GUZATI-504699 format. One record per atom (N, C-alpha, C): chain; residue in one letter; atom name; x, y, z. Coordinates in Angstrom, 3 decimals, m for minus. Example, Ala and Ser with C-alpha at 12.3 -4.5 7.8 and 13.67 -1.06 7.14 Angstrom:
REM GUZATI-504699
<sepa:A lomar:A martor:N X:13.190 Y:m5.690 Z:7.800>
<sepa:A lomar:A martor:CA X:12.300 Y:m4.500 Z:7.800>
<sepa:A lomar:A martor:C X:13.200 Y:m3.300 Z:7.800>
<sepa:A lomar:S martor:N X:12.850 Y:m2.250 Z:7.080>
<sepa:A lomar:S martor:CA X:13.670 Y:m1.060 Z:7.140>
<sepa:A lomar:S martor:C X:12.900 Y:0.030 Z:7.870>
***
This chain:
REM GUZATI-504699
<sepa:A lomar:L martor:N X:m121.411 Y:m154.159 Z:38.637>
<sepa:A lomar:L martor:CA X:m120.889 Y:m155.443 Z:39.921>
<sepa:A lomar:L martor:C X:m122.587 Y:m155.679 Z:40.907>
<sepa:A lomar:V martor:N X:m123.206 Y:m154.426 Z:40.929>
<sepa:A lomar:V martor:CA X:m124.663 Y:m154.834 Z:42.177>
<sepa:A lomar:V martor:C X:m125.296 Y:m156.004 Z:41.041>
<sepa:A lomar:L martor:N X:m125.539 Y:m156.491 Z:39.118>
<sepa:A lomar:L martor:CA X:m125.845 Y:m157.279 Z:38.818>
<sepa:A lomar:L martor:C X:m125.037 Y:m158.079 Z:40.017>
<sepa:A lomar:T martor:N X:m123.536 Y:m158.271 Z:39.111>
<sepa:A lomar:T martor:CA X:m122.912 Y:m159.180 Z:39.226>
<sepa:A lomar:T martor:C X:m123.668 Y:m160.733 Z:41.291>
<sepa:A lomar:H martor:N X:m123.054 Y:m159.313 Z:41.261>
<sepa:A lomar:H martor:CA X:m123.342 Y:m159.389 Z:43.124>
<sepa:A lomar:H martor:C X:m125.616 Y:m160.202 Z:43.261>
<sepa:A lomar:R martor:N X:m126.443 Y:m159.371 Z:43.184>
<sepa:A lomar:R martor:CA X:m127.195 Y:m160.058 Z:42.580>
<sepa:A lomar:R martor:C X:m127.540 Y:m161.590 Z:42.475>
<sepa:A lomar:T martor:N X:m126.884 Y:m161.271 Z:41.025>
<sepa:A lomar:T martor:CA X:m126.477 Y:m163.146 Z:40.221>
<sepa:A lomar:T martor:C X:m126.375 Y:m164.285 Z:41.421>
<sepa:A lomar:Q martor:N X:m125.249 Y:m163.588 Z:42.226>
<sepa:A lomar:Q martor:CA X:m124.320 Y:m165.030 Z:43.171>
<sepa:A lomar:Q martor:C X:m125.165 Y:m164.759 Z:44.453>
<sepa:A lomar:T martor:N X:m125.878 Y:m164.005 Z:44.266>
<sepa:A lomar:T martor:CA X:m126.923 Y:m163.907 Z:45.838>
<sepa:A lomar:T martor:C X:m128.086 Y:m164.164 Z:46.079>
<sepa:A lomar:Q martor:N X:m129.172 Y:m164.052 Z:44.480>
<sepa:A lomar:Q martor:CA X:m130.106 Y:m163.991 Z:45.237>
<sepa:A lomar:Q martor:C X:m130.579 Y:m165.007 Z:43.925>
<sepa:A lomar:S martor:N X:m129.611 Y:m166.541 Z:43.381>
<sepa:A lomar:S martor:CA X:m129.734 Y:m166.673 Z:41.929>
<sepa:A lomar:S martor:C X:m130.488 Y:m168.236 Z:41.728>
<sepa:A lomar:A martor:N X:m130.679 Y:m168.197 Z:43.705>
<sepa:A lomar:A martor:CA X:m132.527 Y:m169.281 Z:43.501>
<sepa:A lomar:A martor:C X:m134.170 Y:m168.861 Z:43.553>
<sepa:A lomar:S martor:N X:m133.322 Y:m167.248 Z:43.082>
<sepa:A lomar:S martor:CA X:m135.033 Y:m167.148 Z:43.161>
<sepa:A lomar:S martor:C X:m135.240 Y:m165.657 Z:41.967>
<sepa:A lomar:L martor:N X:m133.803 Y:m165.865 Z:40.937>
<sepa:A lomar:L martor:CA X:m134.083 Y:m165.751 Z:39.724>
<sepa:A lomar:L martor:C X:m135.360 Y:m166.625 Z:38.919>
<sepa:A lomar:K martor:N X:m136.337 Y:m165.769 Z:38.065>
<sepa:A lomar:K martor:CA X:m137.003 Y:m166.274 Z:37.236>
<sepa:A lomar:K martor:C X:m137.540 Y:m165.206 Z:36.046>
<sepa:A lomar:A martor:N X:m137.747 Y:m165.472 Z:34.396>
<sepa:A lomar:A martor:CA X:m138.123 Y:m165.199 Z:33.967>
<sepa:A lomar:A martor:C X:m139.053 Y:m164.066 Z:34.076>
<sepa:A lomar:G martor:N X:m139.625 Y:m162.844 Z:33.532>
<sepa:A lomar:G martor:CA X:m140.490 Y:m162.283 Z:34.260>
<sepa:A lomar:G martor:C X:m139.864 Y:m161.147 Z:35.139>
<sepa:A lomar:L martor:N X:m138.679 Y:m160.737 Z:35.821>
<sepa:A lomar:L martor:CA X:m138.169 Y:m160.882 Z:37.209>
<sepa:A lomar:L martor:C X:m137.990 Y:m159.755 Z:36.398>
<sepa:A lomar:V martor:N X:m138.206 Y:m157.734 Z:36.782>
<sepa:A lomar:V martor:CA X:m137.433 Y:m156.827 Z:36.687>
<sepa:A lomar:V martor:C X:m136.754 Y:m156.037 Z:37.509>
<sepa:A lomar:W martor:N X:m135.946 Y:m155.880 Z:37.748>
<sepa:A lomar:W martor:CA X:m134.659 Y:m155.212 Z:38.176>
<sepa:A lomar:W martor:C X:m134.542 Y:m154.063 Z:37.667>
<sepa:A lomar:H martor:N X:m134.708 Y:m152.988 Z:38.859>
<sepa:A lomar:H martor:CA X:m134.801 Y:m151.097 Z:38.289>
<sepa:A lomar:H martor:C X:m133.023 Y:m151.051 Z:39.237>
<sepa:A lomar:V martor:N X:m132.765 Y:m150.454 Z:37.946>
<sepa:A lomar:V martor:CA X:m130.327 Y:m149.945 Z:38.725>
<sepa:A lomar:V martor:C X:m130.200 Y:m148.899 Z:38.406>
<sepa:A lomar:P martor:N X:m130.080 Y:m148.134 Z:38.895>
<sepa:A lomar:P martor:CA X:m129.899 Y:m147.323 Z:38.966>
<sepa:A lomar:P martor:C X:m128.313 Y:m146.722 Z:38.063>
<sepa:A lomar:V martor:N X:m128.152 Y:m146.121 Z:36.483>
<sepa:A lomar:V martor:CA X:m126.768 Y:m146.160 Z:35.956>
<sepa:A lomar:V martor:C X:m126.527 Y:m144.746 Z:35.841>
<sepa:A lomar:I martor:N X:m125.378 Y:m144.551 Z:36.202>
<sepa:A lomar:I martor:CA X:m124.962 Y:m142.873 Z:35.603>
<sepa:A lomar:I martor:C X:m124.127 Y:m143.200 Z:34.016>
<sepa:A lomar:S martor:N X:m125.282 Y:m141.670 Z:33.871>
<sepa:A lomar:S martor:CA X:m125.115 Y:m141.492 Z:31.850>
<sepa:A lomar:S martor:C X:m124.542 Y:m140.161 Z:31.622>
<sepa:A lomar:S martor:N X:m124.504 Y:m139.497 Z:30.929>
<sepa:A lomar:S martor:CA X:m124.018 Y:m138.524 Z:30.833>
<sepa:A lomar:S martor:C X:m125.543 Y:m137.149 Z:30.704>
<sepa:A lomar:S martor:N X:m126.355 Y:m137.623 Z:30.620>
<sepa:A lomar:S martor:CA X:m127.535 Y:m137.026 Z:31.371>
<sepa:A lomar:S martor:C X:m127.630 Y:m136.942 Z:33.329>
<sepa:A lomar:G martor:N X:m126.798 Y:m137.312 Z:33.813>
<sepa:A lomar:G martor:CA X:m126.489 Y:m138.100 Z:34.799>
<sepa:A lomar:G martor:C X:m126.838 Y:m138.484 Z:35.832>
<sepa:A lomar:I martor:N X:m128.067 Y:m139.617 Z:36.378>
<sepa:A lomar:I martor:CA X:m127.868 Y:m141.005 Z:36.564>
<sepa:A lomar:I martor:C X:m129.929 Y:m140.769 Z:36.485>
<sepa:A lomar:D martor:N X:m129.570 Y:m142.383 Z:35.896>
<sepa:A lomar:D martor:CA X:m130.635 Y:m142.572 Z:35.038>
<sepa:A lomar:D martor:C X:m131.528 Y:m144.418 Z:35.641>
<sepa:A lomar:T martor:N X:m132.863 Y:m144.724 Z:35.823>
<sepa:A lomar:T martor:CA X:m132.985 Y:m146.041 Z:36.306>
<sepa:A lomar:T martor:C X:m132.857 Y:m146.562 Z:34.901>
<sepa:A lomar:W martor:N X:m132.529 Y:m148.194 Z:34.747>
<sepa:A lomar:W martor:CA X:m132.651 Y:m148.662 Z:33.805>
<sepa:A lomar:W martor:C X:m133.674 Y:m149.943 Z:33.875>
<sepa:A lomar:H martor:N X:m134.718 Y:m150.703 Z:33.595>
<sepa:A lomar:H martor:CA X:m135.506 Y:m151.627 Z:33.502>
<sepa:A lomar:H martor:C X:m134.955 Y:m153.037 Z:33.010>
<sepa:A lomar:L martor:N X:m134.943 Y:m153.931 Z:33.806>
<sepa:A lomar:L martor:CA X:m133.879 Y:m154.955 Z:33.518>
<sepa:A lomar:L martor:C X:m134.809 Y:m155.816 Z:33.156>
<sepa:A lomar:E martor:N X:m135.142 Y:m156.750 Z:32.112>
<sepa:A lomar:E martor:CA X:m135.899 Y:m157.999 Z:32.714>
<sepa:A lomar:E martor:C X:m134.851 Y:m159.631 Z:32.538>
<sepa:A lomar:C martor:N X:m135.760 Y:m159.763 Z:33.658>
<sepa:A lomar:C martor:CA X:m135.139 Y:m161.768 Z:33.031>
<sepa:A lomar:C martor:C X:m135.727 Y:m162.637 Z:31.857>
<sepa:A lomar:R martor:N X:m134.876 Y:m162.909 Z:31.219>
<sepa:A lomar:R martor:CA X:m135.762 Y:m163.937 Z:30.204>
<sepa:A lomar:R martor:C X:m135.677 Y:m165.152 Z:30.833>
<sepa:A lomar:G martor:N X:m134.811 Y:m165.148 Z:31.721>
<sepa:A lomar:G martor:CA X:m134.464 Y:m166.971 Z:31.885>
<sepa:A lomar:G martor:C X:m133.346 Y:m167.375 Z:31.516>
<sepa:A lomar:S martor:N X:m132.861 Y:m168.308 Z:32.258>
<sepa:A lomar:S martor:CA X:m131.921 Y:m169.134 Z:32.100>
<sepa:A lomar:S martor:C X:m131.594 Y:m170.153 Z:31.088>
<sepa:A lomar:Q martor:N X:m130.116 Y:m169.905 Z:30.282>
<sepa:A lomar:Q martor:CA X:m130.356 Y:m170.534 Z:28.755>
<sepa:A lomar:Q martor:C X:m128.669 Y:m171.212 Z:28.878>
<sepa:A lomar:A martor:N X:m128.572 Y:m172.454 Z:28.629>
<sepa:A lomar:A martor:CA X:m127.262 Y:m172.658 Z:27.921>
<sepa:A lomar:A martor:C X:m125.942 Y:m171.528 Z:26.529>
<sepa:A lomar:V martor:N X:m125.392 Y:m170.670 Z:27.186>
<sepa:A lomar:V martor:CA X:m124.693 Y:m170.177 Z:25.886>
<sepa:A lomar:V martor:C X:m123.223 Y:m170.705 Z:25.868>
<sepa:A lomar:E martor:N X:m123.380 Y:m170.907 Z:24.178>
<sepa:A lomar:E martor:CA X:m122.158 Y:m171.258 Z:23.461>
<sepa:A lomar:E martor:C X:m120.979 Y:m169.487 Z:23.352>
<sepa:A lomar:V martor:N X:m120.131 Y:m169.515 Z:24.703>
<sepa:A lomar:V martor:CA X:m118.597 Y:m168.223 Z:24.215>
<sepa:A lomar:V martor:C X:m117.220 Y:m169.097 Z:23.544>
<sepa:A lomar:P martor:N X:m116.694 Y:m168.186 Z:23.826>
<sepa:A lomar:P martor:CA X:m115.541 Y:m168.970 Z:23.644>
<sepa:A lomar:P martor:C X:m115.037 Y:m169.983 Z:24.695>
<sepa:A lomar:A martor:N X:m114.751 Y:m169.051 Z:26.208>
<sepa:A lomar:A martor:CA X:m114.964 Y:m170.088 Z:27.019>
<sepa:A lomar:A martor:C X:m115.793 Y:m170.841 Z:26.669>
<sepa:A lomar:G martor:N X:m116.232 Y:m171.808 Z:26.626>
<sepa:A lomar:G martor:CA X:m116.826 Y:m172.982 Z:26.214>
<sepa:A lomar:G martor:C X:m118.554 Y:m173.069 Z:26.914>
<sepa:A lomar:R martor:N X:m119.710 Y:m173.562 Z:26.868>
<sepa:A lomar:R martor:CA X:m120.877 Y:m173.666 Z:27.020>
<sepa:A lomar:R martor:C X:m120.888 Y:m173.008 Z:28.919>
<sepa:A lomar:L martor:N X:m121.225 Y:m172.420 Z:29.071>
<sepa:A lomar:L martor:CA X:m121.754 Y:m172.193 Z:30.029>
<sepa:A lomar:L martor:C X:m123.440 Y:m172.055 Z:29.653>
<sepa:A lomar:T martor:N X:m124.177 Y:m172.618 Z:31.617>
<sepa:A lomar:T martor:CA X:m125.116 Y:m171.713 Z:31.734>
<sepa:A lomar:T martor:C X:m125.162 Y:m169.921 Z:32.738>
<sepa:A lomar:A martor:N X:m125.901 Y:m169.292 Z:32.157>
<sepa:A lomar:A martor:CA X:m126.424 Y:m167.805 Z:32.267>
<sepa:A lomar:A martor:C X:m127.702 Y:m167.248 Z:32.015>
<sepa:A lomar:W martor:N X:m127.492 Y:m166.445 Z:33.477>
<sepa:A lomar:W martor:CA X:m129.189 Y:m165.769 Z:32.509>
<sepa:A lomar:W martor:C X:m129.598 Y:m164.394 Z:32.365>
<sepa:A lomar:Q martor:N X:m130.494 Y:m164.862 Z:31.533>
<sepa:A lomar:Q martor:CA X:m130.135 Y:m163.844 Z:30.060>
<sepa:A lomar:Q martor:C X:m131.244 Y:m162.395 Z:30.420>
<sepa:A lomar:W martor:N X:m130.606 Y:m161.203 Z:30.872>
<sepa:A lomar:W martor:CA X:m131.184 Y:m159.931 Z:30.627>
<sepa:A lomar:W martor:C X:m131.106 Y:m158.881 Z:29.857>
<sepa:A lomar:D martor:N X:m132.973 Y:m158.787 Z:29.395>
<sepa:A lomar:D martor:CA X:m132.790 Y:m157.976 Z:28.406>
<sepa:A lomar:D martor:C X:m133.396 Y:m156.129 Z:29.151>
<sepa:A lomar:R martor:N X:m132.934 Y:m154.976 Z:28.839>
<sepa:A lomar:R martor:CA X:m132.725 Y:m153.794 Z:29.498>
<sepa:A lomar:R martor:C X:m134.595 Y:m153.799 Z:28.720>
<sepa:A lomar:V martor:N X:m135.473 Y:m153.088 Z:29.231>
<sepa:A lomar:V martor:CA X:m136.496 Y:m153.235 Z:28.276>
<sepa:A lomar:V martor:C X:m137.507 Y:m151.381 Z:28.869>
<sepa:A lomar:E martor:N X:m138.230 Y:m150.988 Z:28.181>
<sepa:A lomar:E martor:CA X:m138.998 Y:m149.475 Z:28.606>
<sepa:A lomar:E martor:C X:m137.757 Y:m147.979 Z:28.017>
<sepa:A lomar:L martor:N X:m137.031 Y:m148.678 Z:26.821>
<sepa:A lomar:L martor:CA X:m135.797 Y:m147.934 Z:26.461>
<sepa:A lomar:L martor:C X:m136.295 Y:m146.853 Z:26.159>
<sepa:A lomar:P martor:N X:m135.678 Y:m145.697 Z:25.820>
<sepa:A lomar:P martor:CA X:m136.410 Y:m144.731 Z:25.847>
<sepa:A lomar:P martor:C X:m136.201 Y:m143.986 Z:23.745>
<sepa:A lomar:A martor:N X:m136.497 Y:m143.268 Z:23.172>
<sepa:A lomar:A martor:CA X:m136.755 Y:m143.590 Z:21.954>
<sepa:A lomar:A martor:C X:m134.577 Y:m143.288 Z:21.948>
<sepa:A lomar:G martor:N X:m134.615 Y:m143.291 Z:20.375>
<sepa:A lomar:G martor:CA X:m133.049 Y:m143.297 Z:19.907>
<sepa:A lomar:G martor:C X:m131.796 Y:m144.356 Z:20.823>
<sepa:A lomar:E martor:N X:m132.045 Y:m145.187 Z:21.911>
<sepa:A lomar:E martor:CA X:m131.745 Y:m146.040 Z:22.763>
<sepa:A lomar:E martor:C X:m131.224 Y:m147.590 Z:22.455>
<sepa:A lomar:A martor:N X:m130.065 Y:m148.138 Z:22.799>
<sepa:A lomar:A martor:CA X:m129.858 Y:m148.815 Z:21.541>
<sepa:A lomar:A martor:C X:m129.941 Y:m149.943 Z:22.967>
<sepa:A lomar:A martor:N X:m130.850 Y:m151.629 Z:21.848>
<sepa:A lomar:A martor:CA X:m131.411 Y:m152.078 Z:22.731>
<sepa:A lomar:A martor:C X:m130.285 Y:m152.778 Z:23.529>
<sepa:A lomar:L martor:N X:m130.039 Y:m153.832 Z:24.798>
<sepa:A lomar:L martor:CA X:m129.423 Y:m154.152 Z:25.462>
<sepa:A lomar:L martor:C X:m129.828 Y:m155.463 Z:25.742>
<sepa:A lomar:S martor:N X:m129.249 Y:m156.385 Z:25.896>
<sepa:A lomar:S martor:CA X:m129.185 Y:m157.669 Z:26.796>
<sepa:A lomar:S martor:C X:m127.658 Y:m157.963 Z:27.090>
<sepa:A lomar:F martor:N X:m128.223 Y:m159.128 Z:27.861>
<sepa:A lomar:F martor:CA X:m126.475 Y:m159.795 Z:28.711>
<sepa:A lomar:F martor:C X:m127.016 Y:m160.968 Z:29.256>
<sepa:A lomar:W martor:N X:m126.162 Y:m161.914 Z:29.283>
<sepa:A lomar:W martor:CA X:m125.922 Y:m162.799 Z:29.790>
<sepa:A lomar:W martor:C X:m125.473 Y:m162.958 Z:30.910>
<sepa:A lomar:L martor:N X:m125.717 Y:m163.640 Z:32.367>
<sepa:A lomar:L martor:CA X:m125.126 Y:m163.076 Z:33.573>
<sepa:A lomar:L martor:C X:m125.026 Y:m164.823 Z:34.187>
<sepa:A lomar:S martor:N X:m123.691 Y:m165.368 Z:34.605>
<sepa:A lomar:S martor:CA X:m123.588 Y:m166.739 Z:34.655>
<sepa:A lomar:S martor:C X:m122.764 Y:m166.931 Z:36.160>
<sepa:A lomar:P martor:N X:m123.218 Y:m167.505 Z:37.071>
<sepa:A lomar:P martor:CA X:m123.179 Y:m167.992 Z:38.217>
<sepa:A lomar:P martor:C X:m121.847 Y:m169.283 Z:37.928>
<sepa:A lomar:Q martor:N X:m121.067 Y:m169.273 Z:36.746>
<sepa:A lomar:Q martor:CA X:m120.590 Y:m170.475 Z:36.322>
<sepa:A lomar:Q martor:C X:m118.582 Y:m169.600 Z:36.424>
<sepa:A lomar:V martor:N X:m118.924 Y:m167.970 Z:36.468>
<sepa:A lomar:V martor:CA X:m117.679 Y:m167.152 Z:36.582>
<sepa:A lomar:V martor:C X:m118.306 Y:m166.691 Z:37.339>
<sepa:A lomar:G martor:N X:m118.942 Y:m166.625 Z:38.545>
<sepa:A lomar:G martor:CA X:m118.925 Y:m165.342 Z:40.102>
<sepa:A lomar:G martor:C X:m119.889 Y:m164.612 Z:39.662>
<sepa:A lomar:G martor:N X:m121.103 Y:m165.111 Z:38.213>
<sepa:A lomar:G martor:CA X:m122.667 Y:m164.258 Z:38.318>
<sepa:A lomar:G martor:C X:m121.768 Y:m162.500 Z:37.250>
<sepa:A lomar:G martor:N X:m121.161 Y:m162.955 Z:36.742>
<sepa:A lomar:G martor:CA X:m119.626 Y:m162.039 Z:35.619>
<sepa:A lomar:G martor:C X:m120.750 Y:m162.125 Z:34.421>
<sepa:A lomar:P martor:N X:m120.560 Y:m161.507 Z:33.904>
<sepa:A lomar:P martor:CA X:m121.210 Y:m161.543 Z:32.344>
<sepa:A lomar:P martor:C X:m120.196 Y:m162.490 Z:31.040>
<sepa:A lomar:A martor:N X:m121.268 Y:m163.096 Z:30.589>
<sepa:A lomar:A martor:CA X:m121.043 Y:m164.521 Z:29.940>
<sepa:A lomar:A martor:C X:m121.173 Y:m164.317 Z:28.154>
<sepa:A lomar:R martor:N X:m121.834 Y:m162.854 Z:28.235>
<sepa:A lomar:R martor:CA X:m121.953 Y:m162.553 Z:26.733>
<sepa:A lomar:R martor:C X:m123.170 Y:m161.269 Z:26.820>
<sepa:A lomar:L martor:N X:m122.490 Y:m159.906 Z:26.345>
<sepa:A lomar:L martor:CA X:m122.802 Y:m158.759 Z:26.097>
<sepa:A lomar:L martor:C X:m123.427 Y:m158.569 Z:24.894>
<sepa:A lomar:L martor:N X:m124.353 Y:m157.922 Z:24.261>
<sepa:A lomar:L martor:CA X:m124.615 Y:m158.181 Z:22.875>
<sepa:A lomar:L martor:C X:m125.463 Y:m156.127 Z:22.903>
<sepa:A lomar:M martor:N X:m125.605 Y:m155.302 Z:22.293>
<sepa:A lomar:M martor:CA X:m125.975 Y:m154.051 Z:22.200>
<sepa:A lomar:M martor:C X:m126.320 Y:m154.100 Z:20.733>
<sepa:A lomar:V martor:N X:m127.233 Y:m153.264 Z:20.061>
<sepa:A lomar:V martor:CA X:m128.043 Y:m153.098 Z:19.295>
<sepa:A lomar:V martor:C X:m127.899 Y:m151.925 Z:18.794>
<sepa:A lomar:Q martor:N X:m127.625 Y:m150.665 Z:17.652>
<sepa:A lomar:Q martor:CA X:m128.282 Y:m149.755 Z:18.147>
<sepa:A lomar:Q martor:C X:m129.588 Y:m149.900 Z:16.393>
<sepa:A lomar:G martor:N X:m130.596 Y:m149.084 Z:16.763>
<sepa:A lomar:G martor:CA X:m131.648 Y:m148.732 Z:15.735>
<sepa:A lomar:G martor:C X:m131.631 Y:m148.798 Z:14.245>
<sepa:A lomar:N martor:N X:m130.004 Y:m148.299 Z:13.915>
<sepa:A lomar:N martor:CA X:m130.425 Y:m148.948 Z:12.207>
<sepa:A lomar:N martor:C X:m129.245 Y:m150.393 Z:11.885>
<sepa:A lomar:G martor:N X:m128.966 Y:m150.942 Z:12.333>
<sepa:A lomar:G martor:CA X:m128.738 Y:m152.245 Z:13.009>
<sepa:A lomar:G martor:C X:m127.504 Y:m152.546 Z:13.416>
<sepa:A lomar:D martor:N X:m126.380 Y:m151.809 Z:13.603>
<sepa:A lomar:D martor:CA X:m124.988 Y:m151.769 Z:14.170>
<sepa:A lomar:D martor:C X:m124.902 Y:m152.661 Z:15.576>
<sepa:A lomar:R martor:N X:m124.239 Y:m153.289 Z:15.222>
<sepa:A lomar:R martor:CA X:m124.422 Y:m154.442 Z:16.820>
<sepa:A lomar:R martor:C X:m122.811 Y:m154.669 Z:17.314>
<sepa:A lomar:V martor:N X:m122.427 Y:m154.813 Z:18.690>
<sepa:A lomar:V martor:CA X:m122.054 Y:m154.834 Z:19.012>
<sepa:A lomar:V martor:C X:m122.107 Y:m156.761 Z:20.660>
<sepa:A lomar:D martor:N X:m121.105 Y:m157.249 Z:19.891>
<sepa:A lomar:D martor:CA X:m121.568 Y:m158.922 Z:20.709>
<sepa:A lomar:D martor:C X:m120.202 Y:m158.860 Z:21.378>
<sepa:A lomar:Q martor:N X:m120.172 Y:m158.925 Z:22.321>
<sepa:A lomar:Q martor:CA X:m119.556 Y:m159.278 Z:23.655>
<sepa:A lomar:Q martor:C X:m119.282 Y:m160.722 Z:23.952>
<sepa:A lomar:R martor:N X:m118.586 Y:m161.216 Z:23.449>
<sepa:A lomar:R martor:CA X:m118.370 Y:m162.974 Z:24.591>
<sepa:A lomar:R martor:C X:m117.353 Y:m163.381 Z:25.417>
<sepa:A lomar:L martor:N X:m117.626 Y:m163.630 Z:26.263>
<sepa:A lomar:L martor:CA X:m116.583 Y:m164.375 Z:27.538>
<sepa:A lomar:L martor:C X:m115.442 Y:m165.497 Z:26.553>
<sepa:A lomar:S martor:N X:m114.011 Y:m164.820 Z:26.853>
<sepa:A lomar:S martor:CA X:m113.506 Y:m165.754 Z:25.716>
<sepa:A lomar:S martor:C X:m112.147 Y:m167.339 Z:26.935>
<sepa:A lomar:K martor:N X:m112.058 Y:m166.410 Z:28.277>
<sepa:A lomar:K martor:CA X:m111.834 Y:m166.944 Z:29.579>
<sepa:A lomar:K martor:C X:m112.069 Y:m166.753 Z:30.736>
<sepa:A lomar:W martor:N X:m111.664 Y:m167.161 Z:31.069>
<sepa:A lomar:W martor:CA X:m111.829 Y:m167.337 Z:32.846>
<sepa:A lomar:W martor:C X:m111.397 Y:m168.483 Z:33.849>
<sepa:A lomar:A martor:N X:m110.451 Y:m167.010 Z:34.458>
<sepa:A lomar:A martor:CA X:m110.361 Y:m167.565 Z:35.669>
<sepa:A lomar:A martor:C X:m110.644 Y:m167.949 Z:36.745>
<sepa:A lomar:S martor:N X:m110.947 Y:m168.562 Z:37.070>
<sepa:A lomar:S martor:CA X:m111.288 Y:m168.652 Z:38.811>
<sepa:A lomar:S martor:C X:m110.583 Y:m169.105 Z:40.160>
***
């Protein structure tokens, strides 16, 4: 929710290279994730072509899965796509299929 809110309210100040430090609850307690903005781009998902901000989790601890996600102002700042890749190559690639405004 924090990321969705920031995407909606701070969209004009977003730019590639910006890093957000976000607290995340994990099995070991509260961690801080470092998320770097890769810029705005068009993303094709089943719900259509959306403009979205790509964010990548950076400074990963050893053994953690890589995470990228695209937040789109066109869907209330929510995720248009989420991609997680494990060290062994296993992938989860979720794409928005429907949006009711």
